[in-house]
Residue, then its C-alpha position, 0 to 999 in steps of 0.5 A: m499500499e503506497k503511503p501518503k506524502i504528509d502523515y496527517y493534513v490535520w492534527a485532529d486525524k492524529v489524535a484520533d489514529q493515536l487513540r485508535e491504537k488504544n482498541t477501546k470499544k468507545h471513547v469518552l472525550h472531555g471538557m470541563w469548565t467552572p461556571s464562575g464567570y463567562f465561558h470565553i472563545g479562549n475557554s471554548r479551544v480547550e474545553l469544547m473545540i479540541p475534543h469536538f474536532v477529535q471526536r469528528s475525526l473518530e467518527n470519521i475512521g468509524i470509531k464510536s465516541e462522546q463528547n462530555f462537557i464537564v460544569d464544575d458547579f460544585d466548586d466554590f463561589d471565590k470572586i464576583p466577576e467585574g461587568l455584571h452590574i450587580k451590587k456586590e455586596k448582595f452576594e458577599h455573603y455567598l462566598g465560599k458557597p458551591l457555586r449551585e448554590v448561589p443566586s442567579p447575578v440575572e433574575g430568570h435563573d435557578s443559581w449563579a452557575d446556571f446563568f453562566k451554564n445557560d450562556i454557553i449551551s444557548a451558543m454550542e448548538k449554533f457552533g454545531i457542537n453537541p457534547s453531553i453536560k455533565s454536572s459536577y453538583e449533581s453527579y456528588k449528589k447522586g452518589l457518582y463520586d461516593k466510589a472515588i472518595k471512599i478509595v482516597l479516604e481507604n488511601s489516604q497516606k498513600v495520596v499524601q505521599i503522591w501529592n508531596d512527592i509530585a508535587k512538592g508539598s508539606k502535607q502531614e501524612s495525617q492529614i486526609p485529602v477530603m473536604p467535607l461540607c460544613e453541616n452548619c454554613g454549607k462550605s467546604s473550603t473552610t473545613e478539615a477532616v480530623s479523622w475517618d474511622g472507615r463510617e464516619l468522618e469528623y471534621s471541624c470548619t476552622s479554616h479561612r481562606k481569602y474569600a471566606k472564613g470558617c464558622g468554628h462548627k465540628g461535626k461528625l457525617k457518614p460520606g455520600n451524596g455529596n456532603v464531601k468532596l474532592p480537592w481539584r488535583l483528586h477531582w480531576p483523576a476522580t472523574w476519568f474513574i467515574y466516566s472511563t475518560t480516554f481523551e481531554t487536553a487542557g491548559k499548558d499551565h496544567f502540565a507544569a513540572g508537578g502540576s495537576v496533570d502530573t498528580g492527576r495521572a499519578f493518582a489515576k494509576d496508583i490510587f484508583e487503578i485506571e489508565p489515565p486518558m490520553q491528554i495534549p497540552s494547549e496553548f492559550l488564545l491571546v486577544d489584543n495580547k492578552k489572555l482571556s479571563g471569565s472574572a474579568g468581564d470584558v471577554i468574548s463568549l461564544n455568543n459575543w462572536l456570533e454578533f460579528a462573525e459566523p461559526e464557522l470562522l472561529k472553527f476554522m481558526m481552532i482547526f487551523y491552528q496546533p493545540q500547541t500553537v499559541i493563537d494572538f488574534d485581535l478584532h481591531s486589526n486586519k487580523f480579523l479580516l485575514l481570517a475570513d479571507r483565509y476561510d474563504e480561500a478555504e472554501k474555494v479550495y474545496y470546491g475546486n475554484e482555487n488550486k494549490d500544491e498538493k499537500r496545501e489544498e488537502q490540508l484546507k479542503k479538512y480545515y474547511a470540512y471541519s469548520q461546517v455547521k450545517g454540513l457541507q454544500e453540494k455546490m460552492p456557497v456564494q461569497l462575499n469577501f468580509s472587507i467589501a462587505v465593510m466597505v458597501v455597508q458604509v458606501f451605502p448606509e441607508q440601504s436595507l440589507s436586502e437593498l445591498a444584495e442587490i447593489l452587490s448584484s448590480k456591481g457583479w460582486i454576486h450573481t442574485k438570480t443564482l441565490t438559494h435560500y442557503n446563499k441568501e441567508k449567508l449573503l444577508r447574515r455576512l453584511e449584517l456582521a459587517k455592520n457589527w463589526l464596525k460599529k464594535y471594533a473596526p479600527d479607524d482607518v477602516k471606517f470611512e464617510v463618503q464625500h458629497h463634494a471635494p473637501k474645501d481645503i484639500e491640498l493637491s499638487a498639479k500632477e496629482k489634480k491632472a492625474l485625478h481628471t484624467i481618470a475621471n475623463l477615462l471613467k466616462e469613456k470606458d468600462y472597467d473591471e477591478k484589474s484593468l481600473f487598477n493597471e490605469f492607476y498605475n498607467v495614468s500616474k507613470e505618463l504624468g511621472l506621479n509616485p502611484p502611492d501620492f495618486f492613491k492619497a490624493a483620490y482618498k483625501v477627495l473620496l473620504n477626506k483622508e489619506r487612506g481607505p478600502k482598495l481603491a479599484p473595487f471601491i470606485l465601482t461600488l461608488g458608481k463611475e459617475k459619482v466618482a469621475k464628478l467628485f475628482e473633476e472638482v479638484 
């Protein structure tokens, strides 16, 4: 059998192939997230997208799999995020309680955890991702963790030894590494297990945290049904134990020497006696050179993303980059427009409308296929370049989206007569998204306002004026497409001994009262030759 020229075109296919070698009847892929603040696009890379792409790849090779999304709503409420517009003093009383037992910051939700969980669940389907949602709070309360807790209690000395050896900790050998929930105040981070006799766990609620203080209560309880929690370093491998997890990724910080990955894998093997899942470290997604934080308030959630871009664009970006590669992204520059251009390029390649070398073609086809939400269309969908959409909505600010679609057709950017329902929706959506991006994120050099008359205080050289007058006459005499008009700018500049960049600056000054603007040739064709000729003749 002939070997492929490269082993894998997409990283997810390599992961799926490695999982296939494990000979497991069904693979269980996990993401895990604490609903203390907003779930942002950085979270989505690690906890949703990577498991989703691996599951897609497993399906492609006929291997059964399940994607679970673990909501750690049993975690402590330890911080009140910024940007929620709530009275913080109303919630300070709940610090230290499980997130599932804290009131929602917004009316209409059962709890703090549910409010943030519902925000992400409402977006998942729009991205074509449908994992099974698992609540840690409910799992503990139903007794799913009881067996794992009992194993930890019966092996507490060994757990502490492993913890100290790997994490360079200083826990006492006699320490019992579980977290009873105080029967008086309902907190677990302020309690300390004192003794375990095989039936009952004695504890005291006397520890203090930065965000919560122990109430001083002392008591005994029989562990079960959520009255005892496991600390994070044990909770994680216990979750693998409960769900038979075979694949999970995590942020690279968890993979630091002595970190939670190292201890988790050791606890899995030596305490729970299971094979730990395959894990790959994932780099951060930076927005404006900053790591996103769900508690900072100013984040881009999945629903936020859908206000200015299609879900396919985010999925394309996530599959395009290897998990171990930092994604340095921003919405205030050409990086966003370049992402849209890359996606359009991949679409053209997928449908055979653009050719690359064999390796690149196969990569782009796979990136495109993996990024689709509603399945692949039989024919190439209509394309409207995002930069053109941004230009058109500014050239014709008063027109409706449907009217803009007709204008695009009349200018030759698209062919409305052949539009299917799917294509019309796609086109109108991109125009709407372009408007939204302009309002919220676009840099000033992308924004413009078409002038009704040449600005009175404009300063142009004689050569610049002559070039503009020449172009005005040519626009009235000839028909141009984008390429031929672009060439004409250089021909006229050369004939007059004018530096081409100076011609472009002069044109933008007249049309926009700015020195820069959208690509000049398509811009002029969109504005209309007559209007542009009239403006150029005024100087």
